[in-house]
N, C-alpha and C positions, 0 to 999 in steps of 0.2 A: 563614579558609578557608571558602569557601562551602559550605553545608551543604544537604542534602536532607531533606525532611520530608513528612509526610503528615497529612491531616485525618480524625481517627477518626469523624466525622460521616458520612463517605461511604465507610466499609469495609462491603462486604457480600459475600455468598456468593452463587453463582448457579449452577444447574444448567444444561447445555446442553439447551434445549428449543425445539422448532420449532413455530410456530404452524401447524400442519396435522396430519392423522390418523396420519401416520406419519413418523419421523425423516428429515430431509434427506438423509442418506446413503444410506438405502434407496431413496429417490425417484430420487436421482441415479444409482444402480446401480453407483456407483465404490467399490471396497472400501477401507475405512479401518479404523484400529483401533479399539478400544473406547473409548466415551465415559466421562468421569469428571467429578466435579464440579469447578467452576470458582471460584476466588478471585479477586476483584477489589479493587483498591485504588486510590483517587483523591481527591484529587489528590496526587501526590508533587511537590513543588515544588522546583526547582533554580534556585539564584540563578545567574545567567549575566552576568558583567561585560559592559557595553555593550548588552546587550538591554534594550529598553524596558520589558518587564515579564517576571517571572520565568517560566520554562520549566516548564508544568505537564503532567504525563504520568498516563496510567492504565495500570496494570500488572494484566494478566490471567494467571494461571497454574494448571495443573492442581493439584488438592490435594495430590497425592503426586508422587514421582519426583524425581531428582537428574540433574545434568548436563543440563540442558533447553536444547534449542536455542532461539534467539531470533528472533522475527519483530519488525522494527520497521515499524509500520503507518502509513502517511501519508494523512491524509484529503484530500479534494478541496477545490475552492475555491467550492462551490456556495452558493447564496443561503440555504438553510435555516439558522435561527438557531444550532442546537446540532449538526446532523450534520456540519458542517465543524469539527470540534473532537474532543477525546478521548472525547465522549460519543456520537460516531456510530459507525457500522459494526460495530454489534453482531452481525448475522449472520456476519461474517468472524471477529472478534475472539474472540467466544465458541466458535465452532467450533473454531478453532486451538487455543485454549487447552484447551479438552475433550479434545483429541486430541493432547496432548503438547508443545505449544509454549509458552513464555513470549512473552507479546504486550506490547509497549510502544507506546503510542499518545501522540504528542505533540499539544499544541494549538499549531499553527503561528501566526504572527503574522498570516497573513491570515484566521484564523478570524473569522467574523461575530460570534462571541461576544465578541471582544476589542474590536471597533469601530475597528480601526486602519487600515482600508483607504482611507479618504478623508483621511489625515493627509499630512503632507509628510514622513514618515519615508522614508529611503533604501529604495529598491526597492519602495515601495507602489505599487499594491494587492496584487501577487502575492507579494511578499517572497520571490522564488525563491531568492535566496541564502541567506537565513535559514533557509528549510526545510532546505536540506540541512546547513546548519551545527547546526540542532537534532539532527540525527541523530549528527552527529559528537560533539556535547556529552553526547548519552545514552550512546554508546559510551565516551566517556572518563570518565563518573561511573556506571558500572554499579557499583563499590563502594558508593557513596553511596546509589544506589537499593535495591540488595539490604539496606543497613543500615536503610534507612528502613522497608521493607516486612516486617511479621512473616511469617514462613514462607519469607522469601527468604534468609536469612541462610546463612553457610557456603558462599557461591558456588554456588547451585543452578542459575546461568545459566552455560552453556558458551560461554565466550568465544571458542572456535574455529569455532562454528557458528551463524553469523549470517546471517539472510536479511532482506530488505526487500520490502514489497509496498506499492504505491500506487495509488490510484484517481484518474484524470483529472489534475488538477495535481500530485497526489501520485505519479502515474506519472512526470511530468517530474522530481520529486524523486528518484525511485529511479533514473531514467537518469543524473542527475548523480553519484549515489553510484558509479554503474558505468562512468563516463568520459565521459558526453556533456557537451558544453559550450555555454555561452550566452557572448554577446558582453558583456564588462563596459563598461558605458556610461561609466565614469570614465575608462578609458583605452584604448578601442577594441581590447582583446585579450580572447581567450577566457578564462573563468574554469574554473579546474579545481579541482572539489570532490569528486573521487573520493575512495573510502575503501576501502583494500584488505581492512578487516576484514569488509566485506560480501561474503559468498561468492557469493550469488546473489539476483537481483531479479526481482520480478514487476510489471509494468507493465500496468495495466488501463484501457484507453481513454485512453492518455496523449496529449498534444498531440504533433503531429508538426512537419514541416519547414514553415518560414513562408516562405522566400525563393524562391517561385515565383508564377505568375500566379494560382493558385487561392485564395492565402491573402487572407481578406476585409478589407475596409477596416474594418469594425467592430473586428475584432481588432487590426488595424494601429493604430487609434486608442486603443483602450482598453488592450490588452496588447502594446504594441509590441516588448517584449523576445522574445516568443515568435517573431518574425520571424527571430531569429538562433539558432534551436535547430540544434544540429549534432551528429549522431550518429557522426560519422566516427571519433571517439576512444572510442566506447562499446564498450570491449574486454570488459567484464564479462560473466559468464554471466547470462542472461537468458529469462524466458518473458514473451511479449508477448500479451495477451489483447484482442481486438476484436470488436465487434459488427458483424454485417452490415447493421444498419439504424442504426448510429451515425454519422449524418451531420447536421452542425450548420452551416447556412450563414453563421453569425456567425463561424466560424473559417476554413472551407474547404468549397468546393463538391466537393472530392475525396474520395471514398469511402475511398480508401486511406490518407487522412491520419493515421488512428490506427495504422496499420500501419508508418509511416515508421522507427520504433525497431527494427523487425526488418529491413525491406528496406534501409535505409540505413546499417547498423551493420556492423561486421565479423563475418563468418560463422565458423562452427566451434563455436559455443557458445549458439546462437540458437534458440529454439523459440516457435512462434506458434500460439495457439488461436483460431480464428473460431467464434464462437458464434452459432448460427442463430436469427434473430428478434430478437437482443438490440440495445436501445437503449443510450444512454449509462450508464444504472443497472443494466444487466444484470439485471434482473428484480427489484431492490430490495437490491442490496448495502450502501447507505448506512445503513439502518436498517431495524428490522422496521415494516412498514406505513408507509413514508414516503410522504408525499404527493408528493414530487419525482418518483417513480418513475411513468414513462408506459409501461413494458411488465412490469407486474409479473407474476412468474412465480416461486413458489417452487422449483420444480424446476430452473429455470435458475440460481438462486442457489446450489442444492444442488450443481450439477455443477460450476459455477465454483470454489467454495471447496474442494471434494473434490480437483478437479484442482490447484488451487495447493498444497494440503496434500501431495498424493502428490508435486509436482514439487520442492517444497523438501525433502521427507523424502530423495529420492534424491540431490539436489544436495549436501545436507550430509552425508549418510552414503553412501558411494560403492558399498557393497554392498546397500543397500536397494532392493528391486524395486517398491516402491510406484507410480513413474511407469510402468514398463513394464505393470504390473497395471491402472493406471487407464486408459492408452490402449487396451489390449486390451478392457477392459470398455465403453469408449465406443464403440470401432469395432464391436464385435460386438453391440452392443445392437439392439433391434429397431428403435428411432427415434432414431439419435444425435443429440444436441443440438449438437455441435461437430465441428470438423475440426482435425486436428493436422498441423502440418508443421515441419520443421526445415532450417537451413542453416548 
C-alpha cells in the first residue's frame, strides 16, 4: 500500500506577513476575516504507481480550526527554477491558509525543479494530463496526507468543501477539473479529466482557445496540445481572472485569449474579474519579489487574493456573504482595481 510521508527537515511555521507597511488586505480594501499563524509542512511525498517520480506536495494550514475548506493550488509552467513547484506562490498560499483554508500545492511533472520537460515522457513538456491526475490523486489520498502531517489528524479537512486555484497553465489544470477538455493525441478523442469533488475553481491568466487564426505559430510548434483546448464542456462553477495587459504574442495576438474560459464555456455559474493594468503575473502572485514579475504591484496582489478568498468562501458556504461584500467594496472604492461581470 503506497504511503505518505514528510521530511522533518522542512517543517516550519510562518505568520502571514506582507512586505509592505500595511497588511495586503487593508491595502486592497476587501473585507476578510482575521489572520492567524500558518503551519507549513513539506514535502509530503505520495508514491503514485506509474508516475515517473513521487508526487510531492506542500501543505499549509491555519494553526487552529477544524472542518477546514480545502484549496488545491496549481502552479504555472514558468521558467523560474522553483516558482513552478510547491515552493512558489507564497503570496497566495500563505494568505489563504492564514484566513482559514487548508492549502495543498503539488509539484507537477512540468516543474523546472524536476528537469523532465525535455524528456520523451508522455505529454512532455506540459504534462497537461498528469497535472489534472495529480489533483485526483491528492483528493484520493487525503487520509494519507492528514496522517503524515502533524496537526492534520482527525480529518481537519472538510472533504465536501474543495476549491481549486491555478495560474497560467495551472488555470488550464483547473479548467480540466471543471470539465474543459483537451484532445487526446493517442486516440483523437477529447479527454475527460473532470472531478466532481471540486466544487468551484479559479482560473488566473489561463490559456484560451487555440483553434483560430490568432493562435501563434510559436505555440503551435512548442505546445501543440493547446490548439485543442475546448471549454464547451466546462460546466463547473468558475471564477476567471484576466489582466487587461496580459497579451503574449507567443500564444495569441488576441487580448481576449485569456478570457475564453469565461466566454466560451456554459453560462449560469461563471464570473470574470478583469484586473486593470495587470500583466501575466498579476502584480507578483508567483512569489515574493519574483524577478519574473513585470507589473509588480503589491496592492494588485492584495486585491486578487482577497477576491479569490471571498469567492471561494461564498461558493463553498452558500450563506457566506464574503463575495457580495468583496464586490461591493471593490465597486465602491475610490479607485477600483478591477471589474466584475457574470454570465
